N, CA, C and O atoms as a GROMACS GRO file, in nm:
protein
  632
    1MET      N    1   0.310   0.330  -0.169
    1MET     CA    2   0.182   0.332  -0.102
    1MET      C    3   0.110   0.465  -0.130
    1MET      O    4  -0.010   0.465  -0.157
    2ALA      N    5   0.181   0.575  -0.125
    2ALA     CA    6   0.119   0.706  -0.139
    2ALA      C    7   0.058   0.729  -0.277
    2ALA      O    8  -0.034   0.810  -0.290
    3GLU      N    9   0.107   0.659  -0.379
    3GLU     CA   10   0.055   0.682  -0.514
    3GLU      C   11  -0.093   0.645  -0.526
    3GLU      O   12  -0.161   0.694  -0.617
    4ASN      N   13  -0.145   0.561  -0.438
    4ASN     CA   14  -0.286   0.520  -0.443
    4ASN      C   15  -0.375   0.603  -0.351
    4ASN      O   16  -0.495   0.575  -0.340
    5ILE      N   17  -0.319   0.702  -0.286
    5ILE     CA   18  -0.395   0.787  -0.194
    5ILE      C   19  -0.450   0.906  -0.271
    5ILE      O   20  -0.377   0.979  -0.339
    6ARG      N   21  -0.580   0.924  -0.260
    6ARG     CA   22  -0.645   1.033  -0.332
    6ARG      C   23  -0.607   1.169  -0.274
    6ARG      O   24  -0.574   1.262  -0.349
    7ASP      N   25  -0.611   1.181  -0.140
    7ASP     CA   26  -0.581   1.309  -0.076
    7ASP      C   27  -0.456   1.291   0.011
    7ASP      O   28  -0.465   1.250   0.127
    8LYS      N   29  -0.341   1.322  -0.045
    8LYS     CA   30  -0.214   1.299   0.024
    8LYS      C   31  -0.195   1.390   0.145
    8LYS      O   32  -0.107   1.365   0.227
    9THR      N   33  -0.276   1.494   0.156
    9THR     CA   34  -0.264   1.582   0.273
    9THR      C   35  -0.312   1.510   0.399
    9THR      O   36  -0.286   1.555   0.510
   10ARG      N   37  -0.384   1.397   0.381
   10ARG     CA   38  -0.435   1.321   0.496
   10ARG      C   39  -0.348   1.200   0.529
   10ARG      O   40  -0.383   1.120   0.616
   11LEU      N   41  -0.236   1.188   0.462
   11LEU     CA   42  -0.144   1.076   0.485
   11LEU      C   43  -0.035   1.120   0.582
   11LEU      O   44   0.028   1.225   0.563
   12CYS      N   45  -0.012   1.040   0.685
   12CYS     CA   46   0.090   1.069   0.784
   12CYS      C   47   0.169   0.942   0.812
   12CYS      O   48   0.111   0.837   0.839
   13ASN      N   49   0.301   0.950   0.804
   13ASN     CA   50   0.386   0.836   0.837
   13ASN      C   51   0.391   0.820   0.988
   13ASN      O   52   0.406   0.917   1.062
   14THR      N   53   0.380   0.696   1.034
   14THR     CA   54   0.387   0.668   1.177
   14THR      C   55   0.481   0.551   1.203
   14THR      O   56   0.499   0.464   1.118
   15HIS      N   57   0.540   0.551   1.320
   15HIS     CA   58   0.624   0.439   1.361
   15HIS      C   59   0.611   0.420   1.511
   15HIS      O   60   0.653   0.505   1.590
   16PHE      N   61   0.550   0.307   1.550
   16PHE     CA   62   0.538   0.274   1.692
   16PHE      C   63   0.669   0.212   1.740
   16PHE      O   64   0.741   0.151   1.662
   17TYR      N   65   0.697   0.229   1.867
   17TYR     CA   66   0.819   0.175   1.926
   17TYR      C   67   0.793   0.036   1.980
   17TYR      O   68   0.679  -0.006   1.998
   18MET      N   69   0.903  -0.035   2.005
   18MET     CA   70   0.895  -0.166   2.070
   18MET      C   71   0.962  -0.154   2.207
   18MET      O   72   1.062  -0.082   2.218
   19PRO      N   73   0.914  -0.218   2.308
   19PRO     CA   74   0.792  -0.298   2.309
   19PRO      C   75   0.669  -0.208   2.305
   19PRO      O   76   0.676  -0.090   2.343
   20PRO      N   77   0.556  -0.262   2.260
   20PRO     CA   78   0.436  -0.181   2.240
   20PRO      C   79   0.382  -0.115   2.366
   20PRO      O   80   0.314  -0.013   2.358
   21GLN      N   81   0.412  -0.171   2.482
   21GLN     CA   82   0.359  -0.110   2.604
   21GLN      C   83   0.420   0.027   2.633
   21GLN      O   84   0.373   0.098   2.722
   22PHE      N   85   0.524   0.066   2.558
   22PHE     CA   86   0.580   0.200   2.575
   22PHE      C   87   0.485   0.307   2.522
   22PHE      O   88   0.489   0.421   2.568
   23ASN      N   89   0.399   0.271   2.428
   23ASN     CA   90   0.299   0.362   2.372
   23ASN      C   91   0.358   0.490   2.313
   23ASN      O   92   0.295   0.595   2.316
   24ALA      N   93   0.478   0.481   2.260
   24ALA     CA   94   0.539   0.596   2.195
   24ALA      C   95   0.522   0.583   2.044
   24ALA      O   96   0.517   0.473   1.990
   25LEU      N   97   0.514   0.697   1.977
   25LEU     CA   98   0.487   0.698   1.834
   25LEU      C   99   0.561   0.813   1.768
   25LEU      O  100   0.548   0.928   1.810
   26ASP      N  101   0.638   0.782   1.664
   26ASP     CA  102   0.697   0.887   1.581
   26ASP      C  103   0.596   0.922   1.472
   26ASP      O  104   0.537   0.834   1.411
   27LEU      N  105   0.578   1.052   1.449
   27LEU     CA  106   0.494   1.102   1.341
   27LEU      C  107   0.584   1.175   1.242
   27LEU      O  108   0.678   1.244   1.281
   28MET      N  109   0.553   1.160   1.113
   28MET     CA  110   0.634   1.229   1.013
   28MET      C  111   0.549   1.256   0.889
   28MET      O  112   0.478   1.168   0.841
   29SER      N  113   0.558   1.376   0.840
   29SER     CA  114   0.491   1.412   0.715
   29SER      C  115   0.555   1.334   0.600
   29SER      O  116   0.672   1.297   0.605
   30ASP      N  117   0.476   1.310   0.498
   30ASP     CA  118   0.532   1.248   0.377
   30ASP      C  119   0.570   1.358   0.277
   30ASP      O  120   0.600   1.331   0.161
   31GLY      N  121   0.568   1.481   0.324
   31GLY     CA  122   0.600   1.596   0.240
   31GLY      C  123   0.476   1.672   0.196
   31GLY      O  124   0.484   1.787   0.155
   32GLU      N  125   0.361   1.606   0.206
   32GLU     CA  126   0.235   1.671   0.165
   32GLU      C  127   0.132   1.671   0.278
   32GLU      O  128   0.021   1.721   0.260
   33THR      N  129   0.167   1.615   0.393
   33THR     CA  130   0.073   1.604   0.504
   33THR      C  131   0.028   1.742   0.550
   33THR      O  132   0.110   1.832   0.567
   34ASP      N  133  -0.101   1.758   0.569
   34ASP     CA  134  -0.157   1.883   0.619
   34ASP      C  135  -0.105   1.909   0.760
   34ASP      O  136  -0.110   1.821   0.846
   35ARG      N  137  -0.055   2.030   0.785
   35ARG     CA  138  -0.003   2.067   0.917
   35ARG      C  139  -0.110   2.048   1.024
   35ARG      O  140  -0.079   2.009   1.137
   36GLY      N  141  -0.234   2.076   0.990
   36GLY     CA  142  -0.344   2.060   1.085
   36GLY      C  143  -0.361   1.916   1.131
   36GLY      O  144  -0.395   1.893   1.247
   37LEU      N  145  -0.338   1.820   1.042
   37LEU     CA  146  -0.348   1.679   1.079
   37LEU      C  147  -0.241   1.644   1.183
   37LEU      O  148  -0.270   1.579   1.284
   38LEU      N  149  -0.119   1.688   1.158
   38LEU     CA  150  -0.011   1.661   1.254
   38LEU      C  151  -0.041   1.726   1.389
   38LEU      O  152  -0.024   1.664   1.494
   39ASP      N  153  -0.086   1.852   1.387
   39ASP     CA  154  -0.118   1.922   1.512
   39ASP      C  155  -0.229   1.850   1.587
   39ASP      O  156  -0.223   1.837   1.710
   40THR      N  157  -0.331   1.803   1.515
   40THR     CA  158  -0.441   1.730   1.578
   40THR      C  159  -0.391   1.601   1.642
   40THR      O  160  -0.427   1.571   1.756
   41LEU      N  161  -0.308   1.526   1.570
   41LEU     CA  162  -0.255   1.401   1.625
   41LEU      C  163  -0.170   1.427   1.749
   41LEU      O  164  -0.177   1.350   1.845
   42LEU      N  165  -0.092   1.534   1.748
   42LEU     CA  166  -0.010   1.566   1.864
   42LEU      C  167  -0.094   1.599   1.987
   42LEU      O  168  -0.051   1.577   2.100
   43ILE      N  169  -0.213   1.652   1.965
   43ILE     CA  170  -0.304   1.687   2.076
   43ILE      C  171  -0.389   1.567   2.118
   43ILE      O  172  -0.405   1.542   2.237
   44VAL      N  173  -0.443   1.494   2.022
   44VAL     CA  174  -0.540   1.388   2.050
   44VAL      C  175  -0.476   1.258   2.099
   44VAL      O  176  -0.529   1.193   2.189
   45LEU      N  177  -0.364   1.219   2.041
   45LEU     CA  178  -0.305   1.089   2.076
   45LEU      C  179  -0.277   1.072   2.226
   45LEU      O  180  -0.300   0.964   2.278
   46PRO      N  181  -0.227   1.175   2.296
   46PRO     CA  182  -0.205   1.158   2.440
   46PRO      C  183  -0.333   1.125   2.518
   46PRO      O  184  -0.327   1.063   2.624
   47GLU      N  185  -0.448   1.167   2.467
   47GLU     CA  186  -0.575   1.135   2.532
   47GLU      C  187  -0.601   0.985   2.532
   47GLU      O  188  -0.680   0.935   2.612
   48PHE      N  189  -0.533   0.912   2.441
   48PHE     CA  190  -0.548   0.767   2.432
   48PHE      C  191  -0.426   0.695   2.490
   48PHE      O  192  -0.408   0.574   2.469
   49GLY      N  193  -0.342   0.769   2.562
   49GLY     CA  194  -0.225   0.709   2.624
   49GLY      C  195  -0.108   0.689   2.530
   49GLY      O  196  -0.012   0.619   2.564
   50VAL      N  197  -0.114   0.749   2.411
   50VAL     CA  198  -0.004   0.738   2.314
   50VAL      C  199   0.080   0.866   2.322
   50VAL      O  200   0.026   0.976   2.326
   51HIS      N  201   0.212   0.850   2.325
   51HIS     CA  202   0.304   0.962   2.336
   51HIS      C  203   0.366   0.991   2.199
   51HIS      O  204   0.458   0.921   2.158
   52PRO      N  205   0.315   1.094   2.127
   52PRO     CA  206   0.366   1.122   1.992
   52PRO      C  207   0.489   1.214   1.993
   52PRO      O  208   0.501   1.304   2.076
   53PHE      N  209   0.580   1.187   1.899
   53PHE     CA  210   0.697   1.270   1.878
   53PHE      C  211   0.706   1.298   1.729
   53PHE      O  212   0.701   1.205   1.647
   54GLU      N  213   0.718   1.425   1.693
   54GLU     CA  214   0.716   1.461   1.551
   54GLU      C  215   0.855   1.478   1.493
   54GLU      O  216   0.936   1.554   1.545
   55ALA      N  217   0.882   1.407   1.385
   55ALA     CA  218   1.003   1.431   1.306
   55ALA      C  219   0.976   1.558   1.225
   55ALA      O  220   0.877   1.564   1.152
   56ARG      N  221   1.060   1.656   1.237
   56ARG     CA  222   1.038   1.787   1.175
   56ARG      C  223   1.057   1.786   1.024
   56ARG      O  224   1.015   1.879   0.955
   57ARG      N  225   1.123   1.681   0.973
   57ARG     CA  226   1.135   1.665   0.828
   57ARG      C  227   1.150   1.516   0.801
   57ARG      O  228   1.178   1.438   0.891
   58GLU      N  229   1.132   1.477   0.675
   58GLU     CA  230   1.142   1.336   0.639
   58GLU      C  231   1.284   1.285   0.662
   58GLU      O  232   1.382   1.352   0.630
   59CYS      N  233   1.291   1.166   0.718
   59CYS     CA  234   1.422   1.104   0.740
   59CYS      C  235   1.407   0.953   0.753
   59CYS      O  236   1.306   0.903   0.804
   60THR      N  237   1.507   0.882   0.707
   60THR     CA  238   1.509   0.737   0.721
   60THR      C  239   1.516   0.702   0.868
   60THR      O  240   1.601   0.755   0.940
   61GLY      N  241   1.430   0.613   0.913
   61GLY     CA  242   1.436   0.567   1.051
   61GLY      C  243   1.359   0.650   1.151
   61GLY      O  244   1.358   0.618   1.270
   62PHE      N  245   1.294   0.757   1.106
   62PHE     CA  246   1.223   0.846   1.198
   62PHE      C  247   1.320   0.900   1.303
   62PHE      O  248   1.438   0.920   1.272
   63ILE      N  249   1.273   0.924   1.426
   63ILE     CA  250   1.359   0.983   1.530
   63ILE      C  251   1.425   0.875   1.614
   63ILE      O  252   1.548   0.864   1.620
   64PHE      N  253   1.342   0.795   1.680
   64PHE     CA  254   1.396   0.699   1.776
   64PHE      C  255   1.493   0.601   1.710
   64PHE      O  256   1.601   0.575   1.764
   65ASN      N  257   1.456   0.547   1.596
   65ASN     CA  258   1.542   0.448   1.532
   65ASN      C  259   1.676   0.506   1.488
   65ASN      O  260   1.776   0.435   1.486
   66ARG      N  261   1.678   0.635   1.452
   66ARG     CA  262   1.806   0.697   1.417
   66ARG      C  263   1.897   0.704   1.539
   66ARG      O  264   2.016   0.674   1.531
   67VAL      N  265   1.840   0.743   1.653
   67VAL     CA  266   1.919   0.750   1.777
   67VAL      C  267   1.959   0.610   1.821
   67VAL      O  268   2.074   0.586   1.858
   68TRP      N  269   1.863   0.516   1.817
   68TRP     CA  270   1.890   0.378   1.854
   68TRP      C  271   1.998   0.318   1.764
   68TRP      O  272   2.082   0.242   1.811
   69ALA      N  273   1.998   0.351   1.636
   69ALA     CA  274   2.098   0.298   1.543
   69ALA      C  275   2.238   0.338   1.585
   69ALA      O  276   2.332   0.258   1.575
   70ALA      N  277   2.254   0.460   1.631
   70ALA     CA  278   2.386   0.506   1.676
   70ALA      C  279   2.430   0.431   1.801
   70ALA      O  280   2.546   0.391   1.812
   71ILE      N  281   2.339   0.413   1.894
   71ILE     CA  282   2.370   0.338   2.017
   71ILE      C  283   2.407   0.195   1.982
   71ILE      O  284   2.506   0.141   2.030
   72LYS      N  285   2.325   0.134   1.899
   72LYS     CA  286   2.346  -0.005   1.858
   72LYS      C  287   2.480  -0.018   1.786
   72LYS      O  288   2.556  -0.111   1.815
   73ARG      N  289   2.509   0.072   1.695
   73ARG     CA  290   2.632   0.066   1.615
   73ARG      C  291   2.756   0.080   1.703
   73ARG      O  292   2.853   0.006   1.686
   74GLU      N  293   2.754   0.173   1.796
   74GLU     CA  294   2.869   0.190   1.886
   74GLU      C  295   2.882   0.074   1.982
   74GLU      O  296   2.993   0.035   2.018
   75SER      N  297   2.771   0.018   2.026
   75SER     CA  298   2.775  -0.101   2.112
   75SER      C  299   2.841  -0.216   2.037
   75SER      O  300   2.927  -0.285   2.092
   76LEU      N  301   2.801  -0.237   1.912
   76LEU     CA  302   2.862  -0.341   1.830
   76LEU      C  303   3.011  -0.312   1.807
   76LEU      O  304   3.092  -0.405   1.806
   77ALA      N  305   3.046  -0.186   1.789
   77ALA     CA  306   3.186  -0.150   1.763
   77ALA      C  307   3.275  -0.184   1.881
   77ALA      O  308   3.384  -0.238   1.862
   78VAL      N  309   3.232  -0.152   2.004
   78VAL     CA  310   3.319  -0.181   2.119
   78VAL      C  311   3.336  -0.330   2.140
   78VAL      O  312   3.439  -0.374   2.192
   79VAL      N  313   3.237  -0.409   2.101
   79VAL     CA  314   3.251  -0.555   2.109
   79VAL      C  315   3.340  -0.604   1.996
   79VAL      O  316   3.428  -0.688   2.018
   80ALA      N  317   3.318  -0.554   1.875
   80ALA     CA  318   3.399  -0.596   1.759
   80ALA      C  319   3.547  -0.563   1.781
   80ALA      O  320   3.635  -0.637   1.737
   81GLU      N  321   3.574  -0.452   1.850
   81GLU     CA  322   3.712  -0.410   1.876
   81GLU      C  323   3.774  -0.481   1.996
   81GLU      O  324   3.892  -0.463   2.024
   82GLY      N  325   3.694  -0.563   2.067
   82GLY     CA  326   3.745  -0.633   2.184
   82GLY      C  327   3.752  -0.548   2.309
   82GLY      O  328   3.815  -0.588   2.407
   83VAL      N  329   3.689  -0.432   2.308
   83VAL     CA  330   3.689  -0.342   2.422
   83VAL      C  331   3.598  -0.395   2.534
   83VAL      O  332   3.629  -0.380   2.652
   84ALA      N  333   3.487  -0.455   2.496
   84ALA     CA  334   3.389  -0.503   2.593
   84ALA      C  335   3.320  -0.627   2.538
   84ALA      O  336   3.331  -0.659   2.420
   85ARG      N  337   3.249  -0.695   2.627
   85ARG     CA  338   3.166  -0.810   2.588
   85ARG      C  339   3.021  -0.762   2.583
   85ARG      O  340   2.987  -0.662   2.646
   86PRO      N  341   2.934  -0.833   2.510
   86PRO     CA  342   2.793  -0.793   2.507
   86PRO      C  343   2.732  -0.778   2.646
   86PRO      O  344   2.657  -0.684   2.672
   87GLU      N  345   2.763  -0.871   2.736
   87GLU     CA  346   2.704  -0.864   2.870
   87GLU      C  347   2.754  -0.743   2.949
   87GLU      O  348   2.682  -0.693   3.036
   88ASP      N  349   2.876  -0.694   2.919
   88ASP     CA  350   2.925  -0.573   2.984
   88ASP      C  351   2.844  -0.451   2.939
   88ASP      O  352   2.800  -0.370   3.020
   89VAL      N  353   2.827  -0.440   2.808
   89VAL     CA  354   2.752  -0.326   2.753
   89VAL      C  355   2.608  -0.330   2.804
   89VAL      O  356   2.556  -0.228   2.850
   90ASP      N  357   2.544  -0.446   2.798
   90ASP     CA  358   2.406  -0.457   2.846
   90ASP      C  359   2.398  -0.425   2.995
   90ASP      O  360   2.305  -0.357   3.039
   91GLY      N  361   2.495  -0.474   3.072
   91GLY     CA  362   2.496  -0.446   3.216
   91GLY      C  363   2.504  -0.298   3.246
   91GLY      O  364   2.438  -0.248   3.337
   92MET      N  365   2.586  -0.226   3.168
   92MET     CA  366   2.598  -0.081   3.188
   92MET      C  367   2.466  -0.011   3.162
   92MET      O  368   2.428   0.080   3.236
   93PHE      N  369   2.396  -0.054   3.057
   93PHE     CA  370   2.266   0.008   3.028
   93PHE      C  371   2.166  -0.021   3.140
   93PHE      O  372   2.091   0.067   3.180
   94LYS      N  373   2.165  -0.144   3.189
   94LYS     CA  374   2.072  -0.181   3.296
   94LYS      C  375   2.098  -0.099   3.422
   94LYS      O  376   2.004  -0.052   3.486
   95VAL      N  377   2.224  -0.082   3.457
   95VAL     CA  378   2.259  -0.007   3.578
   95VAL      C  379   2.237   0.143   3.559
   95VAL      O  380   2.173   0.207   3.642
   96ASN      N  381   2.290   0.197   3.451
   96ASN     CA  382   2.288   0.342   3.432
   96ASN      C  383   2.153   0.397   3.389
   96ASN      O  384   2.114   0.506   3.431
   97TRP      N  385   2.081   0.324   3.306
   97TRP     CA  386   1.954   0.374   3.255
   97TRP      C  387   1.834   0.304   3.318
   97TRP      O  388   1.719   0.338   3.290
   98ARG      N  389   1.862   0.205   3.402
   98ARG     CA  390   1.756   0.129   3.471
   98ARG      C  391   1.654   0.071   3.372
   98ARG      O  392   1.533   0.082   3.390
   99VAL      N  393   1.708   0.010   3.267
   99VAL     CA  394   1.623  -0.057   3.167
   99VAL      C  395   1.637  -0.208   3.186
   99VAL      O  396   1.740  -0.254   3.233
  100PRO      N  397   1.535  -0.284   3.149
  100PRO     CA  398   1.541  -0.429   3.169
  100PRO      C  399   1.634  -0.502   3.072
  100PRO      O  400   1.676  -0.614   3.101
  101ALA      N  401   1.666  -0.441   2.960
  101ALA     CA  402   1.751  -0.507   2.860
  101ALA      C  403   1.840  -0.404   2.792
  101ALA      O  404   1.797  -0.292   2.763
  102GLY      N  405   1.964  -0.444   2.766
  102GLY     CA  406   2.057  -0.357   2.696
  102GLY      C  407   2.052  -0.380   2.546
  102GLY      O  408   1.970  -0.459   2.498
  103PRO      N  409   2.137  -0.312   2.471
  103PRO     CA  410   2.134  -0.320   2.325
  103PRO      C  411   2.150  -0.460   2.268
  103PRO      O  412   2.083  -0.495   2.170
  104PHE      N  413   2.237  -0.542   2.326
  104PHE     CA  414   2.260  -0.675   2.269
  104PHE      C  415   2.141  -0.767   2.292
  104PHE      O  416   2.106  -0.846   2.205
  105HIS      N  417   2.081  -0.757   2.409
  105HIS     CA  418   1.960  -0.836   2.432
  105HIS      C  419   1.848  -0.790   2.339
  105HIS      O  420   1.774  -0.871   2.285
  106MET      N  421   1.836  -0.658   2.321
  106MET     CA  422   1.733  -0.606   2.231
  106MET      C  423   1.757  -0.652   2.088
  106MET      O  424   1.662  -0.688   2.017
  107MET      N  425   1.883  -0.652   2.044
  107MET     CA  426   1.912  -0.700   1.908
  107MET      C  427   1.879  -0.848   1.895
  107MET      O  428   1.828  -0.890   1.791
  108ASP      N  429   1.907  -0.927   1.999
  108ASP     CA  430   1.871  -1.069   1.996
  108ASP      C  431   1.719  -1.086   1.984
  108ASP      O  432   1.672  -1.176   1.915
  109LEU      N  433   1.643  -1.001   2.051
  109LEU     CA  434   1.497  -1.008   2.044
  109LEU      C  435   1.447  -0.974   1.903
  109LEU      O  436   1.358  -1.040   1.851
  110VAL      N  437   1.504  -0.873   1.843
  110VAL     CA  438   1.464  -0.830   1.708
  110VAL      C  439   1.504  -0.936   1.605
  110VAL      O  440   1.428  -0.965   1.512
  111GLY      N  441   1.620  -0.993   1.624
  111GLY     CA  442   1.675  -1.090   1.528
  111GLY      C  443   1.796  -1.028   1.461
  111GLY      O  444   1.786  -0.922   1.400
  112LEU      N  445   1.910  -1.095   1.471
  112LEU     CA  446   2.033  -1.036   1.418
  112LEU      C  447   2.031  -1.024   1.266
  112LEU      O  448   2.098  -0.937   1.210
  113ASP      N  449   1.956  -1.111   1.200
  113ASP     CA  450   1.941  -1.099   1.054
  113ASP      C  451   1.865  -0.972   1.019
  113ASP      O  452   1.897  -0.904   0.921
  114VAL      N  453   1.764  -0.940   1.098
  114VAL     CA  454   1.685  -0.819   1.076
  114VAL      C  455   1.770  -0.696   1.106
  114VAL      O  456   1.768  -0.598   1.032
  115VAL      N  457   1.846  -0.702   1.216
  115VAL     CA  458   1.933  -0.590   1.252
  115VAL      C  459   2.035  -0.565   1.141
  115VAL      O  460   2.063  -0.450   1.106
  116LEU      N  461   2.091  -0.672   1.086
  116LEU     CA  462   2.187  -0.658   0.975
  116LEU      C  463   2.119  -0.597   0.852
  116LEU      O  464   2.178  -0.511   0.786
  117ASP      N  465   1.998  -0.641   0.820
  117ASP     CA  466   1.925  -0.582   0.707
  117ASP      C  467   1.904  -0.432   0.728
  117ASP      O  468   1.920  -0.352   0.634
  118ILE      N  469   1.869  -0.394   0.850
  118ILE     CA  470   1.848  -0.252   0.881
  118ILE      C  471   1.979  -0.175   0.863
  118ILE      O  472   1.980  -0.067   0.803
  119GLU      N  473   2.087  -0.230   0.915
  119GLU     CA  474   2.218  -0.164   0.901
  119GLU      C  475   2.258  -0.150   0.755
  119GLU      O  476   2.311  -0.046   0.714
  120ASN      N  477   2.232  -0.253   0.676
  120ASN     CA  478   2.263  -0.246   0.532
  120ASN      C  479   2.180  -0.138   0.464
  120ASN      O  480   2.228  -0.071   0.373
  121HIS      N  481   2.055  -0.121   0.507
  121HIS     CA  482   1.970  -0.016   0.452
  121HIS      C  483   2.025   0.122   0.488
  121HIS      O  484   2.031   0.212   0.404
  122TYR      N  485   2.066   0.139   0.614
  122TYR     CA  486   2.121   0.268   0.656
  122TYR      C  487   2.245   0.304   0.576
  122TYR      O  488   2.263   0.420   0.536
  123VAL      N  489   2.332   0.206   0.550
  123VAL     CA  490   2.458   0.236   0.481
  123VAL      C  491   2.434   0.277   0.336
  123VAL      O  492   2.517   0.346   0.277
  124GLU      N  493   2.321   0.235   0.278
  124GLU     CA  494   2.287   0.282   0.143
  124GLU      C  495   2.265   0.432   0.142
  124GLU      O  496   2.301   0.500   0.046
  125GLU      N  497   2.205   0.483   0.249
  125GLU     CA  498   2.178   0.627   0.258
  125GLU      C  499   2.294   0.704   0.319
  125GLU      O  500   2.318   0.820   0.284
  126PHE      N  501   2.365   0.639   0.410
  126PHE     CA  502   2.476   0.703   0.482
  126PHE      C  503   2.603   0.620   0.461
  126PHE      O  504   2.643   0.547   0.552
  127PRO      N  505   2.666   0.630   0.344
  127PRO     CA  506   2.779   0.542   0.311
  127PRO      C  507   2.902   0.559   0.400
  127PRO      O  508   2.992   0.475   0.398
  128TYR      N  509   2.907   0.666   0.477
  128TYR     CA  510   3.021   0.693   0.565
  128TYR      C  511   3.019   0.608   0.693
  128TYR      O  512   3.115   0.612   0.770
  129LEU      N  513   2.910   0.534   0.717
  129LEU     CA  514   2.901   0.455   0.840
  129LEU      C  515   3.011   0.350   0.846
  129LEU      O  516   3.041   0.284   0.746
  130PRO      N  517   3.073   0.333   0.965
  130PRO     CA  518   3.177   0.232   0.977
  130PRO      C  519   3.120   0.092   0.957
  130PRO      O  520   3.003   0.068   0.987
  131LYS      N  521   3.202   0.000   0.908
  131LYS     CA  522   3.152  -0.132   0.872
  131LYS      C  523   3.170  -0.238   0.979
  131LYS      O  524   3.117  -0.348   0.965
  132GLN      N  525   3.244  -0.209   1.088
  132GLN     CA  526   3.270  -0.314   1.186
  132GLN      C  527   3.142  -0.367   1.251
  132GLN      O  528   3.136  -0.485   1.285
  133ALA      N  529   3.042  -0.284   1.268
  133ALA     CA  530   2.915  -0.331   1.326
  133ALA      C  531   2.850  -0.433   1.233
  133ALA      O  532   2.804  -0.538   1.278
  134ARG      N  533   2.847  -0.402   1.104
  134ARG     CA  534   2.788  -0.495   1.007
  134ARG      C  535   2.870  -0.623   0.997
  134ARG      O  536   2.814  -0.732   0.983
  135ASP      N  537   3.001  -0.610   1.003
  135ASP     CA  538   3.088  -0.729   0.996
  135ASP      C  539   3.061  -0.823   1.113
  135ASP      O  540   3.053  -0.945   1.094
  136LEU      N  541   3.048  -0.768   1.233
  136LEU     CA  542   3.020  -0.851   1.351
  136LEU      C  543   2.884  -0.918   1.337
  136LEU      O  544   2.870  -1.038   1.364
  137LEU      N  545   2.784  -0.842   1.296
  137LEU     CA  546   2.651  -0.900   1.275
  137LEU      C  547   2.655  -1.010   1.170
  137LEU      O  548   2.593  -1.116   1.188
  138ARG      N  549   2.727  -0.987   1.063
  138ARG     CA  550   2.736  -1.086   0.955
  138ARG      C  551   2.797  -1.217   1.005
  138ARG      O  552   2.754  -1.325   0.964
  139GLU      N  553   2.896  -1.210   1.094
  139GLU     CA  554   2.956  -1.331   1.152
  139GLU      C  555   2.850  -1.414   1.224
  139GLU      O  556   2.843  -1.536   1.208
  140TYR      N  557   2.768  -1.348   1.303
  140TYR     CA  558   2.664  -1.418   1.377
  140TYR      C  559   2.558  -1.475   1.283
  140TYR      O  560   2.519  -1.591   1.296
  141VAL      N  561   2.514  -1.395   1.190
  141VAL     CA  562   2.410  -1.439   1.095
  141VAL      C  563   2.461  -1.556   1.011
  141VAL      O  564   2.390  -1.654   0.993
  142ASP      N  565   2.582  -1.546   0.961
  142ASP     CA  566   2.639  -1.654   0.879
  142ASP      C  567   2.653  -1.784   0.958
  142ASP      O  568   2.649  -1.892   0.901
  143ALA      N  569   2.670  -1.772   1.090
  143ALA     CA  570   2.682  -1.890   1.176
  143ALA      C  571   2.545  -1.942   1.221
  143ALA      O  572   2.537  -2.038   1.298
  144GLY      N  573   2.437  -1.877   1.174
  144GLY     CA  574   2.302  -1.919   1.212
  144GLY      C  575   2.260  -1.870   1.348
  144GLY      O  576   2.157  -1.913   1.400
  145LYS      N  577   2.337  -1.782   1.408
  145LYS     CA  578   2.306  -1.726   1.540
  145LYS      C  579   2.225  -1.598   1.519
  145LYS      O  580   2.281  -1.489   1.506
  146LEU      N  581   2.094  -1.614   1.517
  146LEU     CA  582   2.005  -1.503   1.483
  146LEU      C  583   1.942  -1.437   1.604
  146LEU      O  584   1.869  -1.340   1.590
  147GLY      N  585   1.969  -1.489   1.723
  147GLY     CA  586   1.908  -1.435   1.843
  147GLY      C  587   1.806  -1.531   1.898
  147GLY      O  588   1.818  -1.653   1.881
  148VAL      N  589   1.706  -1.478   1.964
  148VAL     CA  590   1.603  -1.558   2.030
  148VAL      C  591   1.541  -1.659   1.935
  148VAL      O  592   1.520  -1.775   1.973
  149LYS      N  593   1.511  -1.618   1.813
  149LYS     CA  594   1.439  -1.707   1.720
  149LYS      C  595   1.518  -1.831   1.680
  149LYS      O  596   1.459  -1.930   1.638
  150SER      N  597   1.651  -1.828   1.692
  150SER     CA  598   1.732  -1.946   1.658
  150SER      C  599   1.787  -2.014   1.784
  150SER      O  600   1.853  -2.118   1.774
  151GLY      N  601   1.760  -1.956   1.900
  151GLY     CA  602   1.810  -2.014   2.025
  151GLY      C  603   1.944  -1.959   2.069
  151GLY      O  604   1.988  -1.984   2.181
  152GLN      N  605   2.010  -1.886   1.981
  152GLN     CA  606   2.138  -1.825   2.018
  152GLN      C  607   2.167  -1.706   1.929
  152GLN      O  608   2.145  -1.708   1.808
  153GLY      N  609   2.218  -1.602   1.993
  153GLY     CA  610   2.267  -1.483   1.925
  153GLY      C  611   2.386  -1.438   2.006
  153GLY      O  612   2.486  -1.509   2.017
  154PHE      N  613   2.376  -1.319   2.062
  154PHE     CA  614   2.480  -1.276   2.155
  154PHE      C  615   2.470  -1.354   2.285
  154PHE      O  616   2.568  -1.367   2.359
  155TYR      N  617   2.350  -1.407   2.313
  155TYR     CA  618   2.325  -1.490   2.431
  155TYR      C  619   2.263  -1.621   2.385
  155TYR      O  620   2.214  -1.632   2.273
  156LYS      N  621   2.265  -1.722   2.474
  156LYS     CA  622   2.198  -1.849   2.446
  156LYS      C  623   2.058  -1.845   2.506
  156LYS      O  624   2.038  -1.793   2.616
  157TYR      N  625   1.963  -1.900   2.433
  157TYR     CA  626   1.823  -1.906   2.478
  157TYR      C  627   1.778  -2.050   2.471
  157TYR      O  628   1.794  -2.116   2.368
  158THR      N  629   1.721  -2.099   2.581
  158THR     CA  630   1.673  -2.238   2.581
  158THR      C  631   1.525  -2.244   2.607
  158THR      O  632   1.468  -2.353   2.611
   0.00000   0.00000   0.00000
């Protein structure tokens, strides 16, 4: 995308969070972004109800998705190892963090095929990542259990 931009100092990578009502946004330079543009966005965006967070250097997944990936991966690992069930992990998040949905429900909403694609992308950059999370996801995807969009993932949806 950047190769067609005339003035790369005006290009800024952005990533909105889900669900959109959170109004959070990761900002990241593409390596050539003008510092003034980032500073302006950090000041102006809150005036529109958007909460910006700046990645201090380029990274796959920005900030939130990198942290979320670790939570998601460890959640999948404890289920793959038989330590807990998806509903146990989700219940802990609901109680402890007072969120409406835990990691497994969120993965079902995103789509387990999409989550697996994301995990496969991460492992290309970070080959040391354990594979049990991907193996568990692959079992569900291969069985056609993609989450909400297929009617069943870690939970059943009717």
